[in-house]
PASEBA-1860 file (N, C-alpha, C; in nm, 3 decimals):
! residues 133
1> MADQKKND> 9.968/9.988/7.192/9.989/9.913/7.303/9.989/9.783/7.319 ~ 10.034/9.700/7.392/10.087/9.548/7.464/9.948/9.506/7.470 ~ 9.947/9.380/7.420/9.843/9.255/7.414/9.800/9.251/7.591 ~ 9.731/9.255/7.614/9.657/9.210/7.776/9.715/9.133/7.808 ~ 9.790/9.026/7.897/9.843/8.902/7.940/9.707/8.784/8.022 ~ 9.683/8.676/7.969/9.595/8.624/8.041/9.589/8.626/8.202 ~ 9.645/8.691/8.257/9.628/8.678/8.420/9.621/8.848/8.451 ~ 9.626/8.938/8.351/9.556/9.064/8.399/9.422/9.096/8.410
9> VQTSVENG> 9.418/9.201/8.504/9.299/9.242/8.521/9.232/9.355/8.435 ~ 9.133/9.355/8.338/9.102/9.508/8.327/8.960/9.523/8.381 ~ 8.964/9.695/8.412/8.848/9.727/8.462/8.820/9.842/8.389 ~ 8.647/9.850/8.373/8.604/9.977/8.318/8.590/10.066/8.410 ~ 8.606/10.212/8.356/8.639/10.364/8.430/8.537/10.415/8.307 ~ 8.498/10.575/8.396/8.391/10.649/8.296/8.496/10.683/8.117 ~ 8.646/10.692/8.141/8.727/10.724/8.013/8.766/10.605/7.950 ~ 8.731/10.466/7.995/8.796/10.375/7.915/8.802/10.286/8.019
17> TVTFANEV> 8.905/10.195/7.979/8.957/10.058/8.053/9.084/10.133/8.155 ~ 9.106/10.057/8.245/9.236/10.024/8.322/9.268/9.891/8.341 ~ 9.406/9.858/8.331/9.461/9.713/8.304/9.567/9.681/8.416 ~ 9.529/9.614/8.527/9.631/9.565/8.628/9.731/9.427/8.557 ~ 9.843/9.493/8.543/9.926/9.300/8.540/9.920/9.275/8.691 ~ 9.893/9.154/8.641/9.899/9.086/8.772/10.048/9.078/8.883 ~ 10.158/9.109/8.838/10.268/9.134/8.916/10.236/9.242/9.001 ~ 10.170/9.366/8.942/10.128/9.488/9.029/10.056/9.456/9.142
25> LAVIGGLA> 9.957/9.353/9.142/9.858/9.331/9.280/9.981/9.291/9.350 ~ 10.046/9.130/9.283/10.146/9.150/9.402/10.207/9.218/9.475 ~ 10.309/9.273/9.395/10.374/9.399/9.466/10.312/9.449/9.609 ~ 10.186/9.491/9.564/10.129/9.572/9.625/10.081/9.491/9.754 ~ 10.061/9.371/9.705/10.021/9.274/9.841/10.152/9.204/9.910 ~ 10.230/9.253/9.869/10.385/9.200/9.905/10.454/9.304/9.993 ~ 10.404/9.456/9.961/10.486/9.541/10.051/10.399/9.548/10.172 ~ 10.232/9.551/10.161/10.115/9.597/10.292/10.173/9.444/10.363
33> ANEVEGVA> 10.222/9.282/10.334/10.245/9.207/10.440/10.374/9.265/10.492 ~ 10.489/9.307/10.435/10.560/9.302/10.524/10.580/9.429/10.598 ~ 10.471/9.504/10.578/10.468/9.639/10.668/10.424/9.570/10.809 ~ 10.350/9.425/10.843/10.338/9.424/10.979/10.447/9.352/11.045 ~ 10.431/9.398/11.178/10.534/9.354/11.260/10.495/9.236/11.310 ~ 10.632/9.150/11.300/10.601/8.961/11.335/10.628/8.931/11.186 ~ 10.661/8.976/11.078/10.676/8.915/10.933/10.847/8.934/10.864 ~ 10.893/8.829/10.880/11.045/8.834/10.905/11.014/8.845/10.736
41> GMSGGGGI> 10.974/8.801/10.670/11.020/8.798/10.554/10.874/8.729/10.429 ~ 10.889/8.735/10.318/10.815/8.665/10.219/10.879/8.558/10.183 ~ 10.807/8.440/10.146/10.889/8.293/10.118/10.843/8.274/9.961 ~ 10.947/8.271/9.897/10.925/8.270/9.741/10.993/8.132/9.729 ~ 11.050/8.040/9.785/11.113/7.932/9.734/11.271/7.932/9.769 ~ 11.332/8.056/9.778/11.473/8.071/9.770/11.529/8.065/9.901 ~ 11.648/8.105/9.960/11.691/8.077/10.087/11.685/8.215/10.148 ~ 11.733/8.248/10.264/11.773/8.343/10.337/11.826/8.478/10.250
49> AEMFSKKN> 11.922/8.471/10.154/11.933/8.562/10.055/11.796/8.638/10.023 ~ 11.739/8.552/9.947/11.635/8.589/9.908/11.496/8.639/9.957 ~ 11.520/8.589/10.080/11.419/8.624/10.178/11.414/8.797/10.172 ~ 11.512/8.840/10.200/11.555/8.985/10.276/11.572/9.045/10.148 ~ 11.545/9.014/10.000/11.618/9.094/9.912/11.459/9.142/9.839 ~ 11.531/9.275/9.838/11.427/9.400/9.779/11.361/9.372/9.630 ~ 11.463/9.326/9.542/11.433/9.287/9.399/11.276/9.243/9.396 ~ 11.229/9.137/9.397/11.112/9.100/9.441/11.013/9.096/9.510
57> LGKGVKIT> 10.954/9.271/9.489/10.863/9.286/9.565/10.758/9.171/9.630 ~ 10.682/9.149/9.526/10.580/9.043/9.483/10.603/8.906/9.509 ~ 10.719/8.877/9.556/10.752/8.763/9.626/10.659/8.660/9.705 ~ 10.639/8.578/9.680/10.534/8.488/9.827/10.408/8.554/9.810 ~ 10.385/8.625/9.701/10.203/8.662/9.683/10.151/8.637/9.519 ~ 10.045/8.531/9.526/9.992/8.442/9.420/9.835/8.532/9.391 ~ 9.846/8.589/9.294/9.710/8.636/9.277/9.605/8.562/9.178 ~ 9.483/8.546/9.207/9.367/8.453/9.161/9.281/8.537/9.144
65> LSERTANI> 9.244/8.580/9.022/9.178/8.687/8.940/9.054/8.663/8.876 ~ 8.919/8.673/8.916/8.767/8.657/8.816/8.723/8.781/8.785 ~ 8.690/8.851/8.673/8.651/8.968/8.706/8.704/9.054/8.778 ~ 8.599/9.090/8.862/8.662/9.248/8.954/8.722/9.221/9.073 ~ 8.697/9.050/9.110/8.754/8.965/9.226/8.901/8.951/9.208 ~ 8.952/8.941/9.332/9.073/8.891/9.371/9.079/8.821/9.476 ~ 9.123/8.691/9.458/9.152/8.573/9.566/9.303/8.593/9.565 ~ 9.378/8.589/9.709/9.537/8.628/9.768/9.592/8.518/9.810
73> DVTLIATY> 9.699/8.441/9.772/9.788/8.347/9.863/9.896/8.439/9.895 ~ 9.917/8.478/10.020/10.082/8.501/10.076/10.151/8.385/10.128 ~ 10.251/8.345/10.109/10.339/8.294/10.201/10.416/8.371/10.255 ~ 10.468/8.341/10.401/10.555/8.410/10.470/10.629/8.352/10.540 ~ 10.721/8.414/10.626/10.788/8.355/10.708/10.821/8.451/10.867 ~ 10.727/8.374/10.927/10.717/8.472/11.065/10.851/8.469/11.123 ~ 10.831/8.560/11.235/10.909/8.604/11.358/10.894/8.536/11.476 ~ 10.968/8.460/11.541/10.991/8.422/11.650/10.953/8.461/11.742
81> GYKIHEVC> 10.871/8.476/11.882/10.807/8.595/11.965/10.682/8.659/11.938 ~ 10.630/8.622/11.834/10.483/8.691/11.828/10.379/8.597/11.817 ~ 10.244/8.604/11.817/10.156/8.545/11.805/10.130/8.552/11.661 ~ 10.165/8.436/11.611/10.151/8.416/11.475/10.005/8.440/11.421 ~ 9.920/8.375/11.504/9.793/8.386/11.415/9.691/8.524/11.430 ~ 9.759/8.619/11.522/9.756/8.746/11.514/9.803/8.832/11.417 ~ 9.934/8.769/11.398/10.069/8.900/11.264/9.958/8.844/11.132 ~ 9.889/8.712/11.121/9.871/8.693/11.012/9.723/8.760/11.003
89> ATVQQNVK> 9.642/8.738/11.100/9.511/8.885/11.068/9.550/8.977/11.054 ~ 9.631/9.015/11.084/9.683/9.185/11.064/9.763/9.171/10.892 ~ 9.823/9.085/10.843/9.827/9.083/10.699/9.716/9.067/10.631 ~ 9.624/9.009/10.699/9.530/8.961/10.620/9.429/9.108/10.560 ~ 9.423/9.196/10.682/9.343/9.305/10.685/9.440/9.392/10.579 ~ 9.577/9.388/10.644/9.686/9.503/10.546/9.643/9.471/10.381 ~ 9.678/9.365/10.355/9.645/9.327/10.221/9.511/9.365/10.133 ~ 9.411/9.305/10.220/9.284/9.352/10.149/9.273/9.533/10.122
97> KAIENMTG> 9.282/9.539/10.249/9.287/9.734/10.247/9.366/9.808/10.138 ~ 9.493/9.747/10.124/9.563/9.825/10.011/9.541/9.767/9.880 ~ 9.539/9.679/9.838/9.444/9.631/9.741/9.336/9.694/9.681 ~ 9.247/9.651/9.772/9.104/9.770/9.725/9.125/9.894/9.706 ~ 9.193/9.957/9.827/9.209/10.128/9.812/9.296/10.160/9.682 ~ 9.387/10.099/9.675/9.461/10.100/9.545/9.438/10.099/9.397 ~ 9.334/9.942/9.365/9.308/9.925/9.239/9.149/9.939/9.229 ~ 9.082/9.950/9.341/8.925/9.919/9.347/8.860/9.804/9.282
105> LDVASVNV> 8.961/9.725/9.316/8.913/9.587/9.286/8.868/9.534/9.429 ~ 8.765/9.373/9.423/8.738/9.365/9.570/8.794/9.259/9.578 ~ 8.851/9.230/9.719/8.952/9.105/9.754/8.804/9.022/9.845 ~ 8.826/8.887/9.767/8.722/8.821/9.840/8.786/8.746/9.931 ~ 8.922/8.680/9.934/8.988/8.612/10.033/9.133/8.665/10.016 ~ 9.221/8.646/10.159/9.373/8.645/10.159/9.391/8.524/10.258 ~ 9.452/8.438/10.180/9.490/8.324/10.261/9.658/8.322/10.300 ~ 9.678/8.292/10.414/9.821/8.343/10.481/9.877/8.178/10.508
113> HVSGIVFD> 9.996/8.162/10.447/10.071/8.047/10.483/10.181/8.076/10.534 ~ 10.202/8.024/10.643/10.381/8.035/10.685/10.429/7.900/10.667 ~ 10.566/7.953/10.636/10.603/7.864/10.565/10.750/7.821/10.645 ~ 10.753/7.933/10.753/10.920/7.939/10.811/10.888/7.991/10.932 ~ 10.993/7.991/11.022/10.989/8.090/11.136/11.130/8.109/11.161 ~ 11.159/8.254/11.187/11.317/8.311/11.179/11.335/8.355/11.312 ~ 11.435/8.329/11.390/11.466/8.362/11.537/11.548/8.473/11.550 ~ 11.617/8.520/11.457/11.708/8.599/11.420/11.701/8.662/11.276
121> KKEEPILA> 11.692/8.748/11.230/11.706/8.793/11.087/11.835/8.767/10.995 ~ 11.920/8.761/11.118/12.085/8.737/11.085/12.091/8.531/11.024 ~ 11.994/8.463/11.082/11.990/8.342/11.071/11.889/8.278/10.962 ~ 11.922/8.179/10.939/11.849/8.126/10.844/11.739/8.095/10.908 ~ 11.615/8.061/10.839/11.457/8.030/10.872/11.466/7.919/10.890 ~ 11.347/7.819/10.984/11.406/7.709/10.968/11.221/7.671/10.916 ~ 11.253/7.628/10.784/11.124/7.601/10.680/11.029/7.472/10.724 ~ 10.925/7.458/10.684/10.862/7.356/10.705/10.877/7.284/10.587
129> EEPDN> 10.890/7.127/10.616/10.905/7.050/10.495/10.791/7.020/10.401 ~ 10.807/7.026/10.291/10.742/6.999/10.177/10.676/6.858/10.156 ~ 10.564/6.884/10.179/10.517/6.699/10.212/10.554/6.638/10.063 ~ 10.540/6.466/10.063/10.586/6.429/9.941/10.436/6.404/9.851 ~ 10.429/6.465/9.753/10.324/6.391/9.719/10.339/6.312/9.571
END
């Protein structure tokens, strides 16, 4: 059996332990966020081609774990015409429910970051500029 990675979470069950790779939790969160109407795609720093790619299903999702509790950051591109605050609230609910139901972990927070808006899925999204640090 492979060594447990630093970011993996291990839980005890009746017959032993279950270990979740951080990437598995990110994929669950990414799929749950993408199901929400008004989410054009996830933002992982790439261009429009990467935004609509299905290759990296966990893109735009960062998981921070401590014990059996997860804090999740979701970065997405919103679709113009939707009430973004309602889209984000639905994303928070979907991601929390999916991760808790599929893994048994507790989700303490789901923070949604809207990094851009797209008017038409064929067009390049308008992204927020990164502040200079």
